[in-house]
DSSP file (Angstrom, degrees, kcal/mol; ACC not computed):
  #  RESIDUE AA STRUCTURE BP1 BP2  ACC     N-H-->O    O-->H-N    N-H-->O    O-->H-N    TCO  KAPPA ALPHA  PHI   PSI    X-CA   Y-CA   Z-CA
    1    1 A Q     >        0   0    0      0, 0.0     4,-2.5     0, 0.0     5,-0.2   0.000 360.0 360.0 360.0 -38.3  120.6  137.3   59.6
    2    2 A Y  H  >  +     0   0    0      1,-0.2     4,-1.8     2,-0.2     6,-0.2   0.905 360.0  54.2 -58.9 -41.5  124.4  137.7   59.9
    3    3 A L  H  4>S+     0   0    0      1,-0.2     5,-2.9     2,-0.2    -1,-0.2   0.913 110.8  45.2 -62.2 -42.3  124.9  136.2   56.4
    4    4 A S  H >45S+     0   0    0      1,-0.2     3,-1.3     3,-0.2    -1,-0.2   0.910 110.6  53.6 -66.9 -40.8  122.5  138.7   54.8
    5    5 A L  H 3<5S+     0   0    0     -4,-2.5    -1,-0.2     1,-0.3    -2,-0.2   0.819 114.0  42.1 -63.5 -29.8  124.0  141.7   56.7
    6    6 A T  T 3<5S-     0   0    0     -4,-1.8    -1,-0.3    -5,-0.2    -2,-0.2   0.329 111.6-119.9 -98.7   6.6  127.4  140.8   55.4
    7    7 A D  T < 5 +     0   0    0     -3,-1.3     2,-0.7     1,-0.2    -3,-0.2   0.830  58.2 156.3  58.5  34.5  126.2  140.0   51.9
    8    8 A M      < +     0   0    0     -5,-2.9    -1,-0.2    -6,-0.2    -2,-0.1  -0.841  16.5 174.8 -94.2 115.4  127.5  136.5   52.2
    9    9 A H        +     0   0    0     -2,-0.7     2,-0.5     1,-0.2    -1,-0.2   0.726  65.7  41.6 -95.8 -25.2  125.5  134.3   49.8
   10   10 A I  S    S+     0   0    0     -7,-0.1     2,-0.3    20,-0.1    -1,-0.2  -0.978  73.8 128.6-129.1 120.1  127.3  131.0   50.2
   11   11 A A        -     0   0    0     -2,-0.5     2,-0.5    -3,-0.1    19,-0.2  -0.984  48.2-127.8-163.0 155.5  128.4  129.6   53.6
   12   12 A G  E     -A   29   0A   0     17,-3.2    17,-3.3    -2,-0.3     2,-0.6  -0.960  25.0-159.1-107.7 126.2  128.3  126.7   55.9
   13   13 A V  E     -A   28   0A   0     -2,-0.5     2,-0.5    15,-0.2    15,-0.2  -0.924   1.7-159.1-110.7 119.9  127.1  127.5   59.4
   14   14 A E  E     +A   27   0A   0     13,-2.8    12,-2.4    -2,-0.6    13,-1.3  -0.843  25.7 153.9-100.1 131.4  128.0  125.1   62.1
   15   15 A C  E     -A   25   0A   0     -2,-0.5     2,-0.3    10,-0.3    10,-0.2  -0.956  30.2-147.1-150.3 165.2  125.9  125.2   65.2
   16   16 A V  E     -A   24   0A   0      8,-2.0     8,-3.1    -2,-0.3     2,-0.5  -0.955  16.9-132.8-133.0 154.1  124.6  123.2   68.2
   17   17 A R  E     -A   23   0A   0     -2,-0.3     6,-0.2     6,-0.2     2,-0.1  -0.928  22.3-140.3-108.5 131.1  121.3  123.3   70.1
   18   18 A D    >   -     0   0    0      4,-2.7     3,-2.1    -2,-0.5    -1,-0.0  -0.264  33.7 -93.0 -84.0 176.2  121.5  123.4   73.9
   19   19 A S  T 3  S+     0   0    0      1,-0.3    -1,-0.1     2,-0.1    -2,-0.0   0.650 125.8  54.1 -65.9 -15.3  119.1  121.6   76.3
   20   20 A E  T 3  S-     0   0    0      2,-0.1    -1,-0.3     0, 0.0    -2,-0.0   0.345 123.1-101.8 -99.8   5.8  116.9  124.6   76.5
   21   21 A G  S <  S+     0   0    0     -3,-2.1     2,-0.1     1,-0.3    -2,-0.1   0.445  72.8 145.5  91.2   0.3  116.5  124.9   72.7
   22   22 A G        -     0   0    0     -5,-0.1    -4,-2.7     1,-0.0     2,-0.5  -0.466  43.3-136.3 -72.2 144.1  118.9  127.7   72.2
   23   23 A L  E     -A   17   0A   0     -6,-0.2     2,-0.5    -2,-0.1    -6,-0.2  -0.895  17.8-167.6-105.1 126.1  121.0  127.7   69.0
   24   24 A W  E     -A   16   0A   0     -8,-3.1    -8,-2.0    -2,-0.5     2,-0.5  -0.954   8.8-152.1-118.6 117.2  124.7  128.5   69.3
   25   25 A V  E     +A   15   0A   0     -2,-0.5   -10,-0.3   -10,-0.2     3,-0.1  -0.741  20.5 168.8 -86.0 129.4  126.7  129.2   66.1
   26   26 A Y  E     +     0   0A   0    -12,-2.4     2,-0.3    -2,-0.5   -11,-0.2   0.480  61.8  19.6-119.7  -6.0  130.4  128.3   66.6
   27   27 A D  E     -A   14   0A   0    -13,-1.3   -13,-2.8     2,-0.0     2,-0.4  -0.945  50.0-163.4-163.2 141.3  131.7  128.5   63.0
   28   28 A I  E     -A   13   0A   0     -2,-0.3     2,-0.5   -15,-0.2   -15,-0.2  -0.991  15.6-165.9-126.6 122.2  130.9  130.0   59.7
   29   29 A N  E     +A   12   0A   0    -17,-3.3   -17,-3.2    -2,-0.4     3,-0.2  -0.921  20.5 170.4-111.0 126.8  132.7  128.6   56.6
   30   30 A C  S    S+     0   0    0     -2,-0.5     2,-0.3     1,-0.3    -1,-0.1   0.391  83.3  40.8-111.3   0.6  132.7  130.4   53.3
   31   31 A N  S    S+     0   0    0    -19,-0.1     2,-0.3     2,-0.0    -1,-0.3  -0.800  85.9 144.7-144.5  98.4  135.4  128.1   51.8
   32   32 A T        -     0   0    0     -2,-0.3     2,-0.5    -3,-0.2    -3,-0.0  -0.899  50.4-118.5-139.1 159.6  134.7  124.6   52.8
   33   33 A N        -     0   0    0     -2,-0.3     2,-0.2     2,-0.0    -2,-0.0  -0.892  36.5-134.2 -97.1 127.8  134.9  120.9   51.6
   34   34 A Y        -     0   0    0     -2,-0.5     2,-0.8     1,-0.0     3,-0.1  -0.573   3.4-138.7 -85.1 147.2  131.5  119.3   51.6
   35   35 A N     >  -     0   0    0     -2,-0.2     4,-2.2     1,-0.2     5,-0.2  -0.843  17.9-175.7-106.6  93.9  130.9  115.9   53.1
   36   36 A E  H  > S+     0   0    0     -2,-0.8     4,-2.3     1,-0.2    -1,-0.2   0.834  81.9  56.6 -62.1 -33.3  128.6  114.1   50.6
   37   37 A A  H  > S+     0   0    0      2,-0.2     4,-2.1     1,-0.2    -1,-0.2   0.933 109.4  45.0 -64.2 -44.7  128.3  111.0   52.9
   38   38 A A  H  > S+     0   0    0      1,-0.2     4,-2.2     2,-0.2    -2,-0.2   0.889 112.7  51.7 -65.2 -39.1  127.1  113.1   55.8
   39   39 A E  H  X>S+     0   0    0     -4,-2.2     5,-2.2     2,-0.2     4,-0.8   0.879 108.4  51.5 -65.7 -37.5  124.7  115.0   53.6
   40   40 A A  H ><5S+     0   0    0     -4,-2.3     3,-0.5     2,-0.2    -2,-0.2   0.915 110.1  48.5 -65.1 -42.8  123.3  111.7   52.2
   41   41 A I  H 3<5S+     0   0    0     -4,-2.1    -2,-0.2     1,-0.2    -1,-0.2   0.894 112.2  49.3 -62.8 -39.5  122.7  110.4   55.8
   42   42 A A  H 3<5S-     0   0    0     -4,-2.2    -1,-0.2    -5,-0.2    -2,-0.2   0.630 110.2-126.6 -75.4 -13.2  121.0  113.7   56.7
   43   43 A G  T <<5 +     0   0    0     -4,-0.8     2,-0.3    -3,-0.5    -3,-0.2   0.836  62.3 134.2  72.6  33.0  118.8  113.4   53.6
   44   44 A V      < -     0   0    0     -5,-2.2    -1,-0.2     1,-0.0    -2,-0.1  -0.759  66.5 -92.1-112.9 160.9  119.7  116.9   52.2
   45   45 A V        -     0   0    0     -2,-0.3     5,-0.1     1,-0.1    -1,-0.0  -0.531  58.1 -97.5 -67.0 131.0  120.7  118.1   48.8
   46   46 A P     >  -     0   0    0      0, 0.0     4,-2.0     0, 0.0     3,-0.4  -0.206  25.8-128.4 -54.4 138.7  124.5  118.0   48.6
   47   47 A G  H  > S+     0   0    0      1,-0.2     4,-2.6     2,-0.2     5,-0.2   0.869 107.5  56.2 -56.4 -41.6  126.2  121.4   49.3
   48   48 A A  H  > S+     0   0    0      1,-0.2     4,-2.2     2,-0.2    -1,-0.2   0.884 107.6  49.2 -61.7 -37.7  128.3  121.3   46.1
   49   49 A R  H  > S+     0   0    0     -3,-0.4     4,-2.4     2,-0.2    -1,-0.2   0.896 110.1  51.0 -67.8 -39.8  125.1  120.8   44.0
   50   50 A R  H  X S+     0   0    0     -4,-2.0     4,-2.6     2,-0.2    -2,-0.2   0.910 110.5  48.9 -63.3 -41.4  123.4  123.8   45.8
   51   51 A V  H  X S+     0   0    0     -4,-2.6     4,-2.8     2,-0.2     5,-0.2   0.927 111.2  49.8 -63.5 -44.4  126.4  126.0   45.1
   52   52 A A  H  X S+     0   0    0     -4,-2.2     4,-2.2     2,-0.2    -2,-0.2   0.906 111.9  48.3 -61.3 -41.9  126.4  125.0   41.4
   53   53 A T  H  X S+     0   0    0     -4,-2.4     4,-2.2     2,-0.2    -2,-0.2   0.937 112.3  48.7 -63.4 -47.0  122.7  125.7   41.2
   54   54 A Y  H  X S+     0   0    0     -4,-2.6     4,-2.3     1,-0.2    -2,-0.2   0.930 112.5  47.6 -58.6 -47.6  123.1  129.1   42.9
   55   55 A L  H  X S+     0   0    0     -4,-2.8     4,-2.3     1,-0.2    -1,-0.2   0.863 109.2  54.1 -66.0 -35.1  126.1  130.1   40.6
   56   56 A S  H  X S+     0   0    0     -4,-2.2     4,-2.1    -5,-0.2    -1,-0.2   0.910 109.4  48.2 -62.4 -42.5  124.1  129.0   37.5
   57   57 A I  H  X S+     0   0    0     -4,-2.2     4,-2.0     2,-0.2    -2,-0.2   0.917 112.0  49.0 -63.7 -43.8  121.2  131.3   38.5
   58   58 A E  H  X S+     0   0    0     -4,-2.3     4,-2.1     1,-0.2    -2,-0.2   0.881 109.5  52.5 -63.9 -38.1  123.6  134.2   39.1
   59   59 A L  H  X S+     0   0    0     -4,-2.3     4,-2.2     1,-0.2    -1,-0.2   0.913 108.1  50.6 -63.7 -43.1  125.3  133.6   35.7
   60   60 A E  H  X S+     0   0    0     -4,-2.1     4,-1.7     1,-0.2    -1,-0.2   0.889 108.1  53.0 -63.2 -38.5  121.9  133.7   34.0
   61   61 A K  H  X S+     0   0    0     -4,-2.0     4,-1.1     1,-0.2    -1,-0.2   0.919 109.2  49.5 -60.3 -43.1  121.1  137.0   35.7
   62   62 A D  H  < S+     0   0    0     -4,-2.1     3,-0.3     1,-0.2    -2,-0.2   0.887 108.7  52.4 -63.7 -38.7  124.4  138.4   34.5
   63   63 A K  H  < S+     0   0    0     -4,-2.2    -1,-0.2     1,-0.2    -2,-0.2   0.841 109.8  49.7 -65.6 -32.6  123.7  137.3   30.9
   64   64 A S  H  <        0   0    0     -4,-1.7    -1,-0.2     1,-0.2    -2,-0.2   0.712 360.0 360.0 -78.4 -21.3  120.3  139.0   31.1
   65   65 A A     <        0   0    0     -4,-1.1    -1,-0.2    -3,-0.3    -2,-0.2   0.487 360.0 360.0 -76.3 360.0  121.7  142.3   32.4
């Protein structure tokens, strides 16, 4: 919700979950180096690829306007 309220579209949010299931955010990065090895182990789409896809979509929107 914080990212939407601040109009932040691209960010890395670092968090931990406590023993009671609570989620604690301890860092928000809007300019970060992605760790492709960690992303591969986690089985997620690499962050750099997600950013490129997002920016491509935004570029197409601008071209259409």
